[in-house]
C-alpha positions as CSV (number, residue, x, y, z in Angstrom):
1,M,-192.9,7.1,-192.4
2,A,-193.4,9.2,-195.4
3,P,-194.3,12.9,-194.8
4,R,-197.8,14.0,-195.2
5,S,-199.0,16.4,-197.9
6,P,-199.6,19.9,-196.5
7,A,-203.1,21.0,-196.1
8,G,-204.5,22.7,-199.2
9,S,-201.8,21.5,-201.6
10,S,-202.8,21.1,-205.2
11,T,-202.5,18.0,-207.2
12,T,-201.3,18.0,-210.8
13,P,-203.8,16.2,-213.1
14,C,-202.0,13.4,-215.0
15,E,-203.4,14.9,-218.3
16,K,-201.4,18.1,-217.5
17,C,-198.3,16.4,-216.1
18,P,-195.3,18.5,-217.0
19,L,-193.2,15.4,-217.6
20,R,-195.4,14.4,-220.5
21,R,-194.2,17.5,-222.4
22,M,-190.6,16.5,-222.3
23,P,-189.1,14.6,-225.2
24,H,-187.0,12.6,-222.7
25,F,-190.2,10.6,-221.8
26,R,-192.5,8.5,-223.9
27,D,-196.1,9.5,-223.8
28,F,-199.0,7.3,-222.6
29,S,-201.8,5.9,-224.7
30,G,-205.3,7.1,-223.8
31,S,-206.1,3.9,-221.8
32,E,-202.7,4.0,-220.0
33,L,-203.3,7.7,-219.0
34,A,-206.7,6.9,-217.7
35,F,-205.3,4.0,-215.6
36,V,-202.4,6.1,-214.2
37,S,-204.9,8.9,-213.3
38,R,-206.9,6.4,-211.2
39,F,-203.7,4.7,-209.9
40,K,-202.5,8.1,-208.5
41,T,-203.9,9.0,-205.1
42,G,-202.3,12.4,-204.5
43,E,-199.1,14.2,-204.1
44,L,-196.5,14.8,-201.4
45,T,-194.3,17.9,-200.9
46,V,-191.1,17.1,-199.1
47,E,-188.6,19.6,-197.7
48,P,-184.8,19.3,-198.2
49,G,-183.2,16.8,-195.8
50,A,-186.5,15.0,-195.0
51,L,-186.7,11.2,-195.2
52,I,-189.0,10.0,-197.9
53,L,-188.5,6.3,-197.1
54,M,-186.5,4.7,-194.4
55,E,-184.4,1.5,-194.6
56,G,-186.4,-1.4,-193.0
57,S,-189.7,0.4,-193.3
58,H,-192.9,-0.8,-194.9
59,S,-194.8,1.6,-197.1
60,A,-198.3,1.3,-198.6
61,H,-197.3,3.6,-201.4
62,L,-195.1,4.0,-204.5
63,Y,-193.9,7.4,-205.6
64,T,-192.8,9.0,-208.8
65,V,-190.6,12.1,-208.5
66,L,-192.5,15.0,-210.2
67,D,-190.1,17.7,-209.3
68,G,-186.8,18.1,-207.4
69,W,-183.8,16.0,-206.3
70,G,-183.4,13.1,-203.9
71,F,-180.9,10.3,-203.3
72,R,-180.9,6.7,-202.2
73,Y,-178.5,5.5,-199.5
74,K,-177.5,2.9,-197.0
75,T,-175.8,3.4,-193.7
76,L,-173.5,1.2,-191.5
77,E,-174.0,0.9,-187.8
78,D,-171.4,3.5,-187.1
79,G,-173.2,6.1,-189.2
80,R,-171.0,5.9,-192.4
81,R,-173.2,6.5,-195.4
82,Q,-173.0,5.2,-199.0
83,I,-175.1,7.1,-201.5
84,L,-176.3,4.6,-204.1
85,N,-178.0,6.9,-206.7
86,Y,-179.7,10.2,-207.2
87,L,-183.4,10.7,-208.0
88,M,-184.8,13.2,-210.4
89,P,-188.2,13.8,-212.1
90,G,-189.6,10.6,-213.7
91,D,-187.8,8.3,-211.3
92,L,-189.8,5.6,-209.4
93,V,-189.4,5.4,-205.6
94,G,-190.3,2.5,-203.4
95,L,-190.5,-0.3,-205.9
96,Q,-188.0,-2.4,-203.9
97,G,-190.1,-2.2,-200.8
98,T,-193.1,-3.3,-202.8
99,V,-191.4,-6.4,-204.1
100,M,-189.2,-7.3,-201.1
101,G,-191.7,-6.4,-198.4
102,E,-189.5,-3.7,-196.8
103,M,-187.1,-1.0,-197.9
104,Q,-183.5,-2.1,-198.1
105,H,-182.3,1.5,-198.4
106,S,-183.4,5.0,-197.3
107,V,-184.4,7.9,-199.6
108,E,-183.8,11.5,-198.6
109,A,-184.8,14.8,-200.3
110,L,-181.9,16.8,-201.6
111,S,-184.0,19.8,-202.6
112,P,-187.7,20.5,-202.2
113,V,-189.3,17.5,-203.8
114,T,-192.8,16.8,-205.2
115,L,-193.9,13.2,-205.4
116,C,-196.9,11.6,-207.1
117,V,-198.3,9.0,-204.8
118,F,-199.6,5.6,-205.9
119,E,-201.3,2.8,-203.9
120,R,-199.0,-0.2,-203.8
121,G,-202.0,-2.6,-203.4
122,R,-203.2,-1.6,-206.9
123,L,-200.0,-2.5,-208.6
124,N,-201.3,-5.9,-209.6
125,N,-203.9,-4.2,-211.8
126,L,-201.1,-2.6,-213.8
127,F,-199.7,-6.1,-214.6
128,T,-203.0,-7.7,-215.4
129,D,-204.7,-4.9,-217.4
130,H,-201.8,-2.9,-218.9
131,P,-198.9,-5.1,-220.1
132,T,-197.2,-2.1,-221.8
133,L,-197.1,-0.3,-218.5
134,A,-195.9,-3.5,-216.8
135,Y,-193.1,-3.6,-219.4
136,D,-192.3,0.0,-218.6
137,L,-191.9,-0.9,-214.9
138,T,-189.5,-3.7,-215.9
139,W,-187.6,-1.2,-218.1
140,I,-187.3,1.2,-215.2
141,A,-185.9,-1.5,-212.9
142,A,-183.5,-2.7,-215.6
143,S,-182.3,0.9,-216.3
144,E,-181.7,1.3,-212.6
145,E,-179.6,-1.9,-212.6
146,R,-177.6,-0.6,-215.5
147,M,-176.9,2.7,-213.7
148,L,-175.7,0.8,-210.6
149,D,-173.4,-1.3,-212.8
150,S,-171.8,1.9,-214.1
151,H,-171.5,3.3,-210.6
152,L,-169.9,0.1,-209.4
153,L,-167.5,0.1,-212.3
154,S,-166.6,3.7,-211.4
155,I,-165.9,2.9,-207.7
156,G,-164.1,-0.3,-208.4
157,R,-161.9,0.6,-211.4
158,R,-161.8,4.4,-212.1
159,T,-159.2,6.6,-210.4
160,A,-160.5,9.2,-207.9
161,L,-160.3,11.9,-210.6
162,E,-162.2,9.8,-213.1
163,R,-164.8,8.8,-210.5
164,A,-165.5,12.5,-209.6
165,A,-165.6,13.5,-213.3
166,Y,-168.0,10.6,-214.1
167,L,-170.4,11.4,-211.2
168,I,-170.7,15.1,-212.0
169,A,-171.0,14.4,-215.8
170,F,-173.7,11.8,-215.0
171,L,-175.7,14.0,-212.7
172,Y,-175.5,16.9,-215.1
173,S,-176.6,14.9,-218.1
174,K,-179.5,13.3,-216.2
175,A,-180.6,16.7,-214.8
176,R,-180.4,18.5,-218.1
177,A,-182.6,15.8,-219.8
178,V,-185.4,16.6,-217.3
179,N,-185.0,20.4,-217.3
180,L,-183.9,20.4,-213.7
181,L,-180.9,22.8,-214.0
182,G,-182.7,26.1,-214.2
183,K,-180.9,29.2,-215.3
184,E,-177.6,28.1,-213.9
185,D,-175.9,24.8,-214.6
186,T,-175.6,24.1,-210.9
187,L,-176.0,20.7,-209.2
188,P,-177.4,21.0,-205.6
189,V,-174.8,18.6,-204.1
190,T,-172.2,19.2,-201.5
191,Q,-168.7,17.8,-201.4
192,Q,-169.9,15.5,-198.6
193,H,-172.5,14.1,-201.0
194,V,-169.8,13.5,-203.6
195,A,-167.6,11.8,-201.0
196,D,-170.4,9.6,-199.8
197,T,-171.1,8.6,-203.4
198,L,-167.5,7.9,-204.4
199,G,-166.4,6.1,-201.2
200,L,-163.7,8.7,-200.6
201,S,-162.8,10.7,-197.5
202,I,-163.9,14.4,-197.6
203,V,-160.2,15.5,-197.7
204,H,-159.5,13.3,-200.7
205,T,-162.7,14.4,-202.4
206,N,-161.8,18.1,-201.9
207,K,-158.4,17.6,-203.4
208,T,-159.8,15.7,-206.4
209,L,-162.5,18.2,-207.1
210,R,-160.0,21.0,-206.9
211,K,-158.0,19.3,-209.7
212,L,-161.2,19.3,-211.9
213,S,-161.8,23.0,-210.9
214,D,-158.2,23.8,-211.9
215,R,-158.9,22.4,-215.4
216,N,-161.9,24.8,-215.6
217,L,-164.3,21.9,-215.8
218,L,-166.4,22.9,-212.8
219,R,-166.6,25.4,-210.0
220,W,-168.1,25.2,-206.5
221,T,-170.5,27.9,-205.4
222,D,-172.8,28.4,-202.4
223,K,-175.6,26.7,-204.3
224,G,-173.5,23.6,-205.3
225,C,-171.4,22.4,-208.2
226,L,-171.4,24.7,-211.3
227,V,-170.6,22.6,-214.4
228,L,-168.5,24.5,-216.9
229,D,-167.5,21.8,-219.3
230,E,-169.7,18.7,-219.5
231,A,-167.8,17.2,-222.4
232,G,-164.5,17.8,-220.7
233,L,-165.8,15.9,-217.6
234,A,-167.0,13.0,-219.7
235,A,-163.6,12.9,-221.4
236,V,-161.8,12.7,-218.1
237,A,-164.1,9.9,-217.0
238,G,-163.9,8.0,-220.3
239,W,-167.7,8.0,-220.3
240,D,-169.8,8.3,-223.5
241,G,-173.1,9.2,-221.8
242,D,-176.4,7.4,-221.5
243,D,-178.7,6.4,-224.4
244,K,-180.6,9.3,-225.9
245,Q,-183.8,7.3,-226.4
246,S,-187.0,8.4,-224.8
247,R,-187.7,6.5,-221.5
248,P,-191.0,5.5,-219.8
249,F,-192.3,6.7,-216.4
250,I,-195.3,5.9,-214.3
């Protein structure tokens, strides 16, 4: 089950949503903004390490990340974990459960996370009354598919060094676009997160990341991974980066 919002917590009006001020996101029309304001039922604040959604669960809600980091993952019966992707502000959470009936993966908070909450049962109104928002939802799903294609290519064909460089460059680029890095260019991931994303052992991951550190491309601190040279990481991975066009969110 999703965590409850703490008593007395404030809710950000959609008209004052901080994501709307970012050039990374396209703005809403007046009618779209009015609908999303009605569609939103509240906010949830989630602590690091808490489950937002569990594989096999049924949720009555959809969520958009307003602030913070999370990740999607699947686990095998023996507890081995595969991280599928990372969630940042503007990302939609729970659409798969809405379409498929139950969640096929779990979602965990990596940092303190604030989520906008939407009633799943009102999603049909979005499709019938606001076709541009419905297209945005399709765009979001297609964009997620494209990112998973890139991740699969990385795991299937890139070397361990290229995989690690791609992942760090990808996370850094995505976080920078949504002003999530703060004063330091630090990603709040551990080497275990990296290993579970790349499908490598923790020992192999440690040796691989040390090679990138020796090239002065990154450095590990108590807070996570400090990126020193984004362009250098992208060059090692042979990755040109994502499109710079503004993207929608709900």
